[in-house]
C-alpha positions in Angstrom: -0.1 3.5 -2.2 -1.1 0.2 -3.8 -0.6 -0.5 -7.6 -4.3 -0.6 -8.1 -4.9 2.8 -6.7 -1.9 4.3 -8.6 -3.3 2.9 -11.8 -6.7 4.5 -11.1 -5.2 7.9 -10.4 -3.0 7.7 -13.5 -6.1 7.0 -15.6 -7.9 10.0 -14.2 -4.9 12.2 -15.0 -4.8 11.1 -18.6 -8.5 11.8 -19.0 -8.1 15.3 -17.5 -5.2 16.1 -19.8 -7.0 15.0 -22.9 -10.1 17.0 -21.9 -8.0 20.0 -21.2 -6.4 19.9 -24.7 -9.8 19.4 -26.4 -11.4 22.3 -24.6 -8.3 24.5 -25.2 -8.4 23.6 -28.9 -12.1 24.6 -29.2 -11.8 27.8 -27.2 -8.6 28.8 -29.0 -10.4 28.3 -32.3 -13.4 30.3 -31.1 -11.4 33.1 -29.6 -8.4 33.2 -32.0 -7.6 36.7 -33.3 -5.1 38.1 -35.7 -2.7 40.8 -35.2 -3.8 44.3 -35.9 -1.4 44.7 -38.8 -2.7 41.5 -40.5 -6.3 42.5 -40.3 -5.5 45.9 -41.8 -3.7 44.2 -44.6 -6.8 42.0 -45.3 -9.2 45.0 -45.2 -6.8 46.9 -47.6 -7.5 44.2 -50.2 -11.2 45.0 -49.9 -10.6 48.7 -49.9 -8.6 48.4 -53.2 -11.3 46.1 -54.7 -8.8 43.3 -55.1 -10.9 40.5 -53.7 -12.9 38.7 -56.3 -14.2 35.8 -54.1 -14.6 35.2 -50.4 -16.6 33.1 -48.0 -16.9 33.5 -44.2 -17.8 30.9 -41.5 -19.9 32.7 -38.9 -19.1 30.2 -36.2 -15.3 30.0 -36.3 -14.7 33.4 -38.0 -12.6 31.7 -40.7 -12.3 33.8 -43.9 -11.4 32.2 -47.2 -10.8 34.7 -50.1 -9.1 35.0 -53.5 -7.6 38.1 -55.2 -8.3 39.1 -58.8 -4.7 38.8 -59.8 -4.1 35.6 -57.8 -6.2 32.5 -58.0 -4.7 31.1 -54.8 -7.1 30.8 -51.9 -6.1 32.6 -48.8 -7.3 31.9 -45.2 -7.5 34.3 -42.3 -9.4 34.2 -39.0 -11.1 37.6 -38.4 -11.1 38.9 -34.9 -14.8 39.7 -35.0 -17.5 38.7 -37.5 -19.6 41.7 -36.8 -16.7 44.1 -37.2 -15.7 42.5 -40.5 -19.3 42.8 -41.8 -19.3 46.4 -40.9 -16.0 47.1 -42.7 -17.1 45.3 -45.9 -20.9 45.9 -46.0 -20.7 48.1 -49.1 -17.9 46.2 -50.8 -20.1 44.0 -53.1 -22.1 46.9 -54.5 -19.0 49.1 -55.1 -17.0 46.2 -56.6 -19.8 45.4 -59.1 -20.0 49.1 -60.1 -16.2 49.2 -60.6 -15.8 45.9 -62.4 -19.2 45.2 -64.2 -17.5 42.7 -66.4 -16.4 40.6 -63.5 -19.2 41.0 -61.0 -19.0 39.7 -57.5 -22.5 38.3 -57.1 -24.3 36.6 -54.2 -23.6 33.2 -55.7 -19.9 33.5 -55.0 -20.5 34.1 -51.3 -20.7 31.1 -49.0 -21.8 31.9 -45.5 -22.1 29.0 -43.0 -23.4 29.5 -39.4 -22.0 27.1 -36.8 -22.1 29.5 -33.9 -24.6 27.4 -31.9 -22.5 24.2 -32.4 -19.2 25.8 -31.3 -20.9 27.3 -28.2 -22.3 23.9 -27.2 -19.1 21.9 -27.6 -17.4 23.1 -24.2 -20.6 22.3 -22.3 -20.9 18.8 -23.9 -17.2 18.1 -23.2 -17.6 19.1 -19.5 -20.7 16.8 -19.1 -19.0 13.9 -20.8 -15.8 14.3 -18.8 -17.8 14.3 -15.5 -19.7 11.2 -16.5 -16.4 9.4 -17.4 -14.7 10.3 -14.2 -17.8 9.3 -12.1 -17.9 5.9 -14.0 -14.3 5.1 -13.2 -14.6 6.1 -9.6 -17.7 3.9 -9.1 -16.0 1.0 -10.9 -12.9 1.2 -8.8 -14.8 1.4 -5.5 -17.1 -1.6 -6.2 -20.0 0.0 -7.9 -21.3 2.3 -5.2 -18.3 4.2 -4.2 -16.8 4.3 -0.7 -20.0 5.4 1.0 -21.8 2.2 0.0 -18.9 0.0 1.2 -19.2 1.1 4.9 -21.4 -1.9 5.7 -18.9 -4.4 4.3 -16.5 -6.2 6.6 -13.0 -4.8 6.4 -11.3 -8.2 5.9 -7.5 -8.2 6.0 -5.8 -9.4 2.8 -4.2 -12.9 3.2 -0.5 -13.0 2.4 0.3 -15.5 -0.4 2.8 -18.2 0.3 3.1 -21.0 2.8 0.4 -21.1 5.4 1.2 -21.4 9.1 0.8 -24.9 10.7 1.2 -26.3 14.2 4.9 -26.9 13.4 5.4 -23.1 13.5 3.9 -22.9 17.0 6.3 -24.0 19.8 6.0 -24.1 23.5 2.2 -24.5 23.5 1.6 -28.3 23.3 -1.6 -28.3 25.4 -3.0 -25.3 23.5 -2.4 -27.1 20.2 -4.1 -30.2 21.5 -7.2 -28.2 22.5 -7.4 -26.7 19.0 -6.7 -30.0 17.2 -10.4 -31.0 17.6 -11.4 -27.9 15.7 -9.1 -28.9 12.8 -10.3 -32.5 12.8 -13.9 -31.4 12.8 -13.3 -29.1 9.8 -11.7 -32.0 7.9 -14.1 -34.7 8.9 -17.4 -33.3 10.1 -19.3 -36.5 9.5 -17.3 -38.4 12.3 -18.7 -36.0 14.9 -22.3 -35.6 13.6 -22.8 -39.4 13.5 -22.0 -39.8 17.2 -24.1 -36.7 18.1 -21.2 -34.5 19.1 -21.2 -30.8 18.5 -17.9 -29.0 18.0 -17.4 -25.8 19.9 -18.9 -22.8 18.0 -16.3 -20.5 19.4 -12.8 -20.6 20.9 -11.5 -17.7 23.0 -7.8 -17.5 23.2 -6.7 -15.7 26.4 -3.3 -14.7 27.5 -0.7 -11.8 27.7 0.4 -10.0 24.6 3.0 -11.8 22.5 2.3 -15.3 23.6 1.2 -16.4 20.1 -2.6 -16.2 20.1 -2.8 -14.9 16.5 -0.3 -17.5 15.3 -2.4 -20.3 16.8 -5.5 -19.1 15.0 -3.6 -18.9 11.7 -2.1 -22.4 12.3 -5.6 -23.8 12.8 -6.7 -22.4 9.5 -3.5 -23.7 7.8 -3.9 -27.2 9.3 -7.6 -27.4 8.3 -7.0 -26.0 4.8 -10.2 -23.9 5.0 -10.9 -20.2 4.3 -9.6 -17.9 7.0 -11.4 -14.6 7.6 -9.3 -12.4 10.0 -10.6 -9.1 11.3 -9.8 -6.8 14.2 -12.4 -5.9 16.8 -11.8 -2.2 16.1 -12.7 -2.6 12.4 -16.4 -3.0 13.3 -17.0 0.3 14.9 -17.3 3.5 12.8 -18.7 7.0 13.3 -21.9 6.0 11.4 -24.7 4.3 13.3 -25.4 0.8 12.3 -22.2 0.2 10.4 -20.7 -2.2 13.0 -23.8 -4.5 13.0 -23.9 -4.4 9.2 -20.2 -5.5 9.0 -20.9 -8.3 11.4 -23.7 -9.6 9.2 -21.6 -9.3 6.1 -18.7 -11.1 7.8 -20.8 -14.1 8.7 -22.5 -14.1 5.3 -19.1 -14.4 3.6 -18.0 -17.1 6.0 -21.1 -19.1 5.4 -20.7 -18.9 1.6 -17.2 -20.4 2.0 -18.0 -22.9 4.8 -16.4 -24.7 6.4 -14.4 -21.7 7.4 -12.8 -19.9 10.3 -13.5 -16.3 11.5 -10.8 -14.8 13.6 -11.5 -11.7 15.6 -8.3 -10.2 17.1 -8.6 -7.9 20.1 -12.3 -8.8 20.6 -12.4 -6.6 23.8 -12.6 -3.6 21.5 -16.2 -4.6 20.6 -17.1 -7.2 23.3 -16.9 -5.0 26.4 -19.5 -5.4 29.1 -22.8 -3.8 28.1 -24.3 -1.0 30.2 -20.8 0.0 31.4 -20.6 3.3 29.4 -21.0 6.6 31.2 -23.5 7.8 28.6 -25.9 4.9 28.8 -26.1 1.5 27.3 -27.5 2.2 23.8 -24.5 3.0 21.6 -23.0 1.8 18.4 -20.5 -0.6 20.1 -23.3 -2.3 22.0 -25.4 -2.7 18.8 -22.4 -4.3 17.2 -22.0 -6.7 20.1 -25.7 -7.6 20.0 -25.4 -8.5 16.4 -22.3 -10.6 17.1 -24.2 -12.5 19.8 -27.1 -13.2 17.5 -24.8 -14.4 14.7 -22.9 -16.8 16.9 -25.9 -18.3 18.6 -29.2 -16.8 17.6 -32.2 -17.5 15.4 -30.0 -18.4 12.4 -27.4 -21.1 12.6 -23.8 -20.8 11.5 -23.0 -24.4 10.8 -19.4 -25.2 9.8 -18.3 -21.6 10.8 -15.9 -21.6 13.7 -15.2 -18.3 15.5 -11.8 -17.8 17.1 -11.2 -14.7 19.1 -8.1 -13.4 21.0 -7.9 -11.0 23.9 -5.8 -10.2 27.0 -8.6 -8.6 28.9 -11.1 -11.3 29.7 -12.3 -9.4 32.8 -14.0 -6.7 30.7 -15.8 -9.0 28.2 -19.6 -9.3 28.4 -20.8 -12.5 30.1 -23.1 -13.3 27.2 -20.0 -13.8 25.0 -18.5 -16.3 27.4 -21.5 -18.6 27.9 -21.8 -22.0 26.2 -23.1 -21.7 22.7 -21.0 -18.7 21.9 -17.4 -19.2 23.1 -17.7 -22.7 24.3 -14.0 -23.2 24.9 -11.5 -20.9 26.4 -7.9 -21.7 25.9 -5.3 -19.9 28.1 -2.1 -19.1 26.2 0.3 -18.2 29.0 4.0 -17.6 29.3 6.1 -20.5 28.1 8.0 -22.6 30.6 11.7 -23.4 30.2 11.0 -26.3 27.8 8.7 -24.2 25.8 11.2 -21.3 25.6 13.8 -23.7 24.3 11.5 -24.9 21.6 10.6 -21.4 20.6 14.2 -20.4 20.4 14.8 -23.4 18.1 12.0 -22.3 15.8 13.3 -18.7 15.5 17.0 -19.7 15.2 16.5 -22.0 12.1 17.8 -19.4 9.7 20.3 -17.8 12.0 23.9 -19.1 12.2 24.8 -19.7 15.9 28.4 -20.0 17.2 29.4 -23.2 19.0 29.4 -21.4 22.4 25.6 -20.7 22.1 23.4 -23.1 24.2 19.7 -22.6 23.7 18.9 -24.5 26.8 20.9 -22.0 28.9 19.3 -19.1 27.2 15.9 -20.6 27.9 16.8 -21.0 31.6 17.8 -17.3 31.9 14.8 -15.8 30.1 12.0 -16.5 32.6 8.9 -14.4 31.8 9.8 -13.9 28.1 7.0 -14.5 25.6 7.4 -15.9 22.2 7.5 -12.4 20.7 10.2 -11.4 23.2 12.4 -14.4 22.3 12.0 -13.7 18.6 13.0 -10.1 19.2 15.9 -11.3 21.4 17.4 -13.4 18.6 16.8 -10.7 16.1 18.6 -8.1 18.2 21.5 -10.6 18.6 21.7 -11.0 14.9 21.8 -7.3 14.4 24.6 -6.9 16.9 26.6 -9.7 15.1 26.1 -8.0 11.7 27.1 -4.7 13.2 30.5 -6.3 14.2 30.8 -7.9 10.7 30.6 -11.4 12.2 29.3 -14.4 10.3 27.6 -16.1 13.3 25.8 -15.1 16.5 27.9 -15.6 19.7 26.9 -16.0 23.3 28.1 -12.4 24.0 25.7 -11.1 21.3 22.8 -12.9 22.9 23.8 -11.7 26.4 24.0 -8.1 25.2 20.7 -8.5 23.3 19.0 -9.8 26.5 20.1 -6.8 28.5 19.0 -4.5 25.6 15.5 -6.1 25.5 15.2 -5.8 29.3 16.5 -2.3 30.0 17.6 -0.8 26.7 21.0 -0.2 25.1 24.0 1.0 27.0 24.6 4.8 27.0 28.4 4.8 27.4 28.8 8.1 25.7 26.8 9.9 28.3 28.9 12.1 30.6 28.3 11.2 34.2 29.9 13.1 37.1 32.1 11.3 39.7 29.6 12.0 42.5 26.7 10.4 40.4 28.9 7.4 39.6 29.7 6.9 43.3 26.1 7.2 44.3 25.1 4.7 41.6 27.9 2.3 42.5 26.9 2.0 46.2 23.2 2.0 45.3 23.6 -1.0 43.0 26.1 -2.7 45.3 23.4 -2.4 48.1 20.9 -4.3 45.9 23.4 -7.0 45.0 24.8 -7.7 48.4 21.3 -7.8 49.9 20.1 -10.2 47.3 23.1 -12.5 47.8 22.3 -12.8 51.5 18.6 -13.4 51.1 18.0 -17.2 50.5 14.7 -16.8 48.6 15.9 -14.2 46.1 17.2 -15.0 42.6 20.9 -15.1 41.9 22.6 -11.9 40.7 23.3 -12.2 37.0 24.9 -8.8 36.4 25.6 -5.5 38.1 26.4 -2.4 36.1 26.6 1.3 36.6 26.4 2.1 32.9 23.1 3.8 32.1 20.5 1.8 30.3 17.2 3.4 29.3 15.9 5.5 32.2 18.0 3.6 34.8 21.4 5.1 36.0 22.5 1.6 36.9 21.1 -2.0 37.0 21.2 -5.1 39.2 19.9 -8.0 37.1 18.8 -11.2 38.9 17.9 -14.4 37.1 15.6 -17.2 38.5 16.7 -20.8 38.3 13.2 -22.3 38.2 9.8 -21.4 36.9 7.9 -21.2 40.2 4.2 -20.3 39.9 3.7 -19.5 43.6 5.3 -16.8 45.7 5.5 -17.2 49.5 5.1 -14.6 52.1 8.8 -14.9 53.0 9.8 -14.4 49.4 7.7 -11.2 49.1 9.2 -9.9 52.4 12.7 -10.6 51.3 12.0 -9.1 47.9 11.1 -5.8 49.7 14.4 -6.0 51.6 16.3 -6.4 48.4 14.5 -3.5 46.8 15.4 -1.2 49.7 19.1 -2.2 49.5 20.0 0.7 47.3 18.4 3.3 49.6 19.9 1.7 52.7 23.4 1.7 51.2 23.2 5.4 50.3 22.2 6.2 53.9 25.0 4.0 55.5 27.9 5.0 53.2 27.1 8.4 51.8 25.4 9.7 54.9 22.7 11.1 52.6 19.9 9.8 50.3 18.9 10.8 46.8 16.0 10.4 44.4 17.4 7.3 42.6 15.4 4.9 44.9 12.0 6.3 43.9 11.1 3.3 41.7 12.4 0.8 44.3 10.3 2.4 47.0 7.2 2.4 44.7 7.6 -1.3 43.9 8.3 -2.2 47.6 5.2 -0.3 48.7 3.0 -2.0 46.0 4.3 -5.4 47.2 3.6 -4.6 50.8 0.1 -3.3 50.1 -0.7 -6.5 48.0 0.5 -8.6 51.0 -2.0 -6.9 53.2 -5.1 -6.3 50.9 -5.0 -9.1 48.4 -3.1 -12.1 49.8 -4.2 -12.0 53.4 -0.6 -12.0 54.8 -1.4 -9.6 57.7 -2.2 -11.3 61.0 -3.8 -8.1 62.3 -6.2 -7.7 59.3 -6.7 -11.4 58.7 -7.4 -13.4 55.6 -9.6 -10.8 53.9 -9.4 -9.1 50.5 -9.8 -5.4 50.8 -10.8 -3.5 47.6 -11.1 -4.9 44.1 -8.9 -7.7 43.0 -8.4 -6.0 39.7 -5.8 -3.2 39.8 -7.0 -1.6 36.6 -10.3 0.4 36.7 -12.7 -0.3 33.9 -14.1 3.2 33.4 -17.9 3.0 33.5 -18.2 -0.4 35.2 -16.2 0.5 38.2 -17.0 4.2 38.2 -19.0 5.1 41.2 -18.1 1.9 43.1 -17.0 2.7 46.6 -14.4 0.7 48.5 -15.7 -2.1 50.5 -14.0 -1.2 53.8 -14.3 1.6 56.3 -12.0 4.5 57.0 -10.8 2.8 60.2 -9.8 -0.3 58.2 -8.1 2.0 55.6 -6.0 3.5 58.4 -5.1 0.0 59.7 -4.0 -1.0 56.1 -1.7 2.0 55.9 -0.3 1.2 59.3 0.4 -2.4 58.3 2.0 -1.5 55.0 4.2 1.0 56.8 5.1 -1.6 59.4 6.2 -4.1 56.7 8.4 -1.5 55.0 10.0 -0.3 58.2 10.8 -3.9 59.3 12.3 -4.7 55.9 14.3 -1.4 56.1 15.8 -2.4 59.4 16.6 -5.9 58.3 18.3 -4.6 55.2 20.5 -2.3 57.4 21.5 -5.3 59.5 22.5 -7.3 56.4 24.6 -4.5 54.8 26.3 -3.6 58.1 27.3 -7.2 58.5 28.7 -7.2 54.9 30.1 -3.7 54.8 33.5 -4.9 53.5 31.9 -6.6 50.5 29.7 -3.6 49.9 32.8 -1.3 49.7 34.7 -3.8 47.5 31.9 -4.2 45.0 31.3 -0.5 44.8 35.0 0.1 44.1 35.0 -2.6 41.5 32.1 -1.0 39.7 33.7 2.4 39.8 36.7 1.0 38.0 35.3 -1.7 35.7 31.7 -0.3 35.5 30.1 -3.8 35.5 30.5 -7.3 36.9 28.9 -10.6 35.8 27.3 -13.2 38.0 30.3 -15.5 38.1 32.8 -12.9 39.3 30.2 -11.5 41.7 29.8 -14.9 43.4 33.6 -15.2 43.7 33.8 -11.7 45.3 31.1 -12.6 47.8 33.0 -15.9 48.6 36.2 -13.9 49.2 38.0 -15.2 46.1 38.3 -11.7 44.6 40.0 -9.2 46.8 41.1 -5.5 46.5 44.3 -6.6 44.6 42.2 -6.8 41.4 41.6 -3.0 41.7 45.3 -2.4 41.0 45.1 -4.1 37.6 44.8 -2.0 34.5 41.5 -1.6 32.8 41.3 -3.0 29.2 38.8 -2.0 26.7 36.4 -4.9 25.7 37.1 -6.0 22.2 34.7 -7.9 19.9 35.3 -11.6 19.3 37.2 -12.3 16.1 36.1 -15.1 13.9 
């Protein structure tokens, strides 16, 4: 709860407490009654003709009286004015007859009637209290309450402090160069207008999650020093019709008032999906919001000096009208960083982290192919947590190595009790993967083999690429299938049985083989033809009802080709493991004793430099490095 909301609630509580005490005081005054014995005592004074003076307030029931032998005024609240009058109605006449020298005349009686006022006070207090509470609620919610703020853009609050700049963005040199023109235009618009150039109205940042699209947009605003209006695509759509379009109008109105400015729409695919793709028709709230966004970006009214930057990782489902020139003129692909980019990202995120002398960021960058900027930041953070857990003052290479494995597959589960039969199956399964990968020229080098459970995997064979290759050849894909089947083949050869542990390997191998046939044209029988959609993910509504673009006969041929690729790879894998059966047994025995082996020792074992003699050595517990 924010301090502002807490202060508002505290104010309401104080008002309610004060009102409660006021009402309680009035009602207690109105309904106060005396004890029965006290009232009897007061009436006895009247019965004995001792009261020489009294006055009664009909509203509050307060009785003020004075005794003949005592000039002190006494006060008492009668339980009922009508009952009191009934008990004392003949007292004046009888008193004057008994004491004619000291008559109790009408002049000595003061009767005030405030009954109507006291009955009106609770009603007035209730009305005033309601008005006060309503006033504070309206004031806190901007004059019209929450219901009138639905049409306002839900802009995210900007954090105070240093703004992001291009220096905070590493591994994206070309992307920063593309966006530098936007910054220069916002700083010096005259230079472009004089030569007749028009700056792009919109920039669409495309790329996988975690590659730094949001950071790039913030860096543009920080470099330009102009107002930055960030909003998420999902913030436009509400359950009320017309709210999304109203928020789009309000967003652009605010941006125009503070121009030059930047609007940043994160996850624009939430509102910019292809129109007419819904199962219930094309006229819905989301499409009305998209229509308003299209008009604001390039419609009847101009939005000069307002740059729209959007980010998404689903370009395929965006409406074509968003992507045409005049809307998002420029599309910047923010992809996975290369080895140089990863090293620069690691330098940025390790500025405030003490690294031990054995840590080489270049080596880490080489062994983290496929990591995004967010992954690398998380990697160094996990390494720092591991170092702190061991009470070390710096991050060592061992910490980073363990953090890398933790990010990839999860933490080690050493405490889990595993039966000897399961350990043996896992050892030969992972040994089959590793030996097959070593004997396949196109496959990446084995980095680590372990039979310690991590995440959902009973064991793990980790390979690391040496280069950032963008293309994959047919032979690489074929040998990758062989490596994936190495675990199942080893189980069949050594254990004379097979188990369920290879289910994920078979699934990946089948997917690779099907892509070779249907997407990449690697089948000689079916030719260089794409069968089916090139997009694996179905966009419900757009692809619903689409039929496949090939016949049942071709489908049968595809299944036959996929099965043939898998069977050929299975046979080749058997030949490789049979030819290296001694290495397979040695690696499995090593894993059963030491539980894991790193890439360097694995290479030595495959070259014959590590023999079975090492299995007779005692096992030592791994101890943390001491500073």
